[in-house]
N, C-alpha and C positions, 0 to 999 in steps of 0.2 A: 374412211380414216378419220374425218372430222367428227363424225358421231361418236366413234370409239374414244377419241380424245376427250370429248365433252363428258362422256359417261365416267371416265377415270377421274376427272377433275371433280364430278358430282360426288363420287365415292370418297375421295379425299376430303371434301367438305364435310360430309356426313361423319367420317371418322374424327375429324377435328372437332366438330361439334359434340360429339360424344365423349370425348375425353376432357373437355373443358367445362368446368362448372364452378361458379362462385355467385354470391348474391349480386343482383343487379347486372350491369353490363361488364363488371370487371371479373376476369377469370385467372386462375392460376395455373401455370404450366410447370411450376417448381415443386419438387418433392424433397423431403428432408433427408439429409445424408448424415449419418450419426458420426462420421469421422470429419465433419466439415471443419473449417478454420474460422474461429471467431477471434477478431482482432480488437487491439486495445485502443490505439491512438489514432489521431487524424491522418497520420502519414502511413496508412495501412496500404500494403502492397498487394496481398493475396486476398481478394474479396469474393465471397460467395454471393449470388445474386438471386433474388426472387423474381421471376417473370410473370408480368401480368398481360395477358392477351385481350386486346380491346378491339371490337369490330370497328372498322372504318366507317366514316359517315357516309350518307347517301351521295353527297356531293363528290367525296373522294372517289367513290365507285364510278360515278359518271366520267370522272377524269380518266379513269382507266378504261373507259368505253365498255363497261362490263356490269351487268345488273344481275347476273346469274348466280355469282359466288360471292360469299362473305369473305372479304380480305381483312387481315388483322395487323395491328401495330403492337409491338412487344415493348413493354415499359419494365425496366429492371430497377431494383433497389438493393441495396446491400444490407447484411445482417450486422449492423454496427450498433455501438453503444448509443442509447437514447436516454432521456430523462422522463421519468413518469410524471403523472399529475401531481404526485406527492413529493417530486424532486429526488427520487430515488433513482439508482441505476437499473436500466432495463436493456434489452436487446430487441432490435427491430425485426419482427417476423410477421407473417400473415397471421390472421386471427385464428384460422384452423390450426396452424402450426403450434401456435402458442398454447392452445388448448390441449393438443396431442402431447406436447412436451411437458405438461404439468404446470405451465406458468400462469401468471395472472396478467391479463390485459388491462393496462393502466394508462390510457392515453394513446394518442396517434403518433405516427412517424411516416417518413417518407412520403409527404404531402398527402397524408390521408390514406395512402395505399395499404400501410401496415399499421401494427399496433405495437406500443412499447410493452414488451413482455417482460415481467419481473419474475425472478425465481428466488425462492427462499428455502433455506436448508436448516435443520436443527439436529439434535443429537441422533447419531446412527445413520446419517445420510451419507450417500455416495454422490459427489458432485461431478457433473459433466459440462455444465453450462457456464460460459463466461458471464461475469456480472452477478453471480449468485451471491445473496446475503446469508451469512451463517449467523444465526440469531439464538439467543436463549429462548426455551420454551415459553410461549405467551407473551413474547416481546411485543410492545415495549413495557409491559409489566415487569417487575423485578422477579428474580428467581432466587429461591432459598432451598438447599439440599433438604430433602425430607428424611429423617431416620438415619442419619449418618452421612459418610462421604459419598460423593457422586463422581462419575466419570461421564464426560460428554464429548464424544468423538465423531469427526467427519473425515472421509478420505476424499481427496481431489484427484481424479483421473487426468492423466496427461493426454491431450488431443494432438492431432497431427500437426507438425511445425511448431508446436509450443515448447518453450524451453525454460520459461520463468513464470512465477506469479508475483503479483503485487497484492498485498494484504493491507487493506485501508480500515483502520479501527475508527469507524464512524461513532461508535459508543463502546467503552470498555472499561468496566469498574468492577474488579474483583478483590478479594481480600489481599492486602499489601504485605509487604515483607515484615519479617520480625523487626522490631525497632529498638525497644529499650532494654539494655543489659540489666542484669541484676545489680544490686547495690554492691556486692562483693566484686563483681566483674568491673564495675566502673572504678572502684577504689583501687583496684589492683591493676587497672589497664589491661585486663585479661580478654582473651578473644571470646567472642560470642557470636550468635546467630543473627546479628543486625545486618539487614539487607538481603537475608536469605528467604526465598519464597517457601516458607514452612507449611502453610496451610492450603492456599490455593497456588495454581500455577498453570501457565499455557505452555505446552511443549509441542515443537514441531519436528517431525521425523522426515527428512529427506537426505538422499545420497549425495545431493549437489551442494549442501550447505550445512554449516553448523550454527544453530540459533540458540542463544541462551534462554534458560528458563525465565519466563516473564510473569509478572504479577502486579497488582495494584491498580492505579488509575493511568490509562494511556489513551484517553480520547484525542483523536486527530493524529495519532502516531501512524506509522506505516512500516512495512517490511517487504523486502524483495528476496524471494527464495527460488533457487535453481532446481529444477527437477533432477539434474544430473543424469545418471543411468538409470534412475528409478522411473516407473510410469505412474507412481502414486506418491502424493504428499499428504501426510497425516497430521491432523491438528487434534491434540488432546488437551482438553480442559478438566484439570483435577481439581475438585471442589471439596474441601475439608469440612467435615461435619462439626468440628470444633468451634466454628464460627456461624452465627446466625445472621451475618451480613447479608443484605440483599444485593445479589449480584445482577449484573446486566451486561450483555454484549451484543454488538452488531458489526460484523466483520465482512466488508465487502471484498469479494475474490475476483481479481481481474488477471486474465491469461495474457501473456506477452509472447508474440511470435520470436522465433529464433533470430530473424533478420530484421527485427523492428528496432528503430532508433530510439524507442522508448525503454529498450532493455537496459537495466543497470549493469555497470561494468562489474567483472568478477571481483569478488571480495568486498562489495558494498552492500552492507545489509539495509542501508537507507540510502535513498538517491534523490536528490533535490534538483530542480532546475529553475532558472531565473536570475536576474542581476543581483537581487537581494531577498532575503528571507530569514526565517527563524528556525533553529533546531533545538530540540530539548532531549535530555537524557531520559531513558524509560523511568516512569514513575516519578518524574519531576513534580507533576501535578499532586502526587500523593505525598510529597514532602521528604522522600529519602531515596538515594539512588540504590540500584540493586547490587548484589554481590555477583561475583563470577562473570562480569562483563569483559567482553574482548572483541570489539566490532568497529567497523568504519562507517561513518555518515559521509557521503560524497556529494559534491556539488558540480553539476556540469559546467565547464567553462564556456561562457557565452562569447559570441563573435566580437572581436576587437578588445576582449579583457585580457589583462596581463597579471593582475594582482587580485587577491581576496583578503578582505579584513574581517576579523573575528572579534566581536565586542560583546559584553555582558547585555542581556536585555534589560537589566535593572540592577541597582545596587543589591548585592548579595545574591545574585542569580547564578553565581559561580562559586560553589561551596563544597569542596571535597579535597582530600589529600593533604592540605597544609595544616588542618586542625583548627583553623580559625573559625570559632563559633559564629561570629558576626564581624563584618568589616567595621572598624572603629569610625567615629565621626570625623576625626582627623587621621586619615590612614597614612601609614608609612609609605615609604617608596615600594614600588612593585619589586618583588623578590624573585629570584630563581627558586625553583623547586628542588629539593635534595634528591639525589638519585636513589635514596633509601626508601622513598615513598612507593607504596604499592598500588595507590589509587591515583591516576594521573591522566592527563589528556595530551596526545601527541599532535602537534602541528609542525610539520617538517619545515625546517629552515626559516622558522618564524623570527620576526624582529618585533619586540614590544614597544609600544609607545604609551606613555613615557617609557624610557628605557629602563631596564631592570637596574637595580642597585649595582654600582661599580661598572656599568657599561657606559661607554663614551661615543661610540661610532656606530650608527645604525647600519652602515653597509657591512661590518664585520662582526657585530654583535648579535649572531643568530643563536637559537637554541631550539630544541625540539619538544621539551618536556614542560608541561604547564600544569598549574593547580590554582587554588583560590588565592595564593600568595602573589600570583602573577597578574591579578586584576583588581588590586586594592585601591587604586587611585581612580578619581573620577575620570571618565572619558577614556579609560584604557582600552586599548586594542591590540591585536596581533596581526601583523601583515606578513604575507608569504606569496611568492610566486611559484613555489614548488608544485609541480603537476604530477598527477591529477590533483584537483583541489579536494581536500578531505581532512577530517579529523578523526582521530582514533582514540576511543575510550577504553581504558583498561582498569578493572577493579579487582580486588583479591577476594578470596573465599570467605574471609571472616573479618570482622572489625574489632578494634580494641578500644575499650573505655568509652566514655561519654561523648568525647568530641567528635568521633567518627559518625554517631548516630544523629548528629545535626547536619550531616552532609546531605543536601538535597540533590546534588548532581550538579548539572548546569543547563542554563538556557542561553544560547548564544545567537546573536544576529550575524549574518554575513552580508558583506557589500563587495561585489565585484568592481574593479576599477580598471581603466585602460592604462594608467600610468601612475 
């Protein structure tokens, strides 16, 4: 009976040795599952592991009073986001897995047991991997459409237990919106195409969200997009041949699990965290806000905080709606924005400091609609305790006259306060 037991264990040892193979003394027992869950933030709950089986030392085997059979220790690491040697986003995989998935190994992770695997997609690609970078052809070189208009499309496939994407615009500079009206339009205060993405545009297709048409310069911006009932989100870059502008884009695609605390609340196209920070309207860097905007930028309320203050990043960093081309050197009192305005910012139950003209009591002088007239004085800010913390930016489909085309949009700082 003992001899049979020894024979069985020897057979098991041979089988284990046959199925384990990696360079050196490190072996992998993990196989890639195409429906695996790739997670976004450090609070990940459902993690896939890669197992490394390492033979025990001679001393360990002596402790077990056996020198006949190789025993093994299993070391696990998760397929988490990592930083490559060039400080780009990657996913931690074994080297063999990275190669088989079409990635580029750029640095180590998991204490040297894995490689930081980077995935790059360009026009026509179907994206499955978390952390993929969507780049213009030959990035970081600039891109100019050849021989007319061009369309660059990618499709992002939904993975198991993923409900949302975060798109980080690491670099994004395409043709901006129409800006200058004709002389006749300006003189007559006539409607024109100012703010409309006429030549280039980025369009997103998803059943779970309505995303405005975007263009211009948006370095450092981000979007959250829900999959909804669809299993695919499509990104379409339409590049017009009427402009020879050198375009560039590098958009980082991050998948967010349905049960992740990193998931943005429903209705938030942008979502920020932290006690303080900065938020800009789209194409603020390009010098003009876009038309047809209707979206919310939300801020997570941090522990112990009750209020949030919104203030201009600098003089003239809030310019829209009121038609004020520039804030004067000696500004008038902050003023309420007329209800007739079609470009405005909503801050629910906001109180302006200094108070708006004709307001006397900060506990009762609340308003919801704001524009450049509300931030004329130095050190102006708006405070609110309304939850969730957010601002909502709304612009119409066309602008009238020359005043609107000087509207850069907004750059606002937020600061959360406990009282």
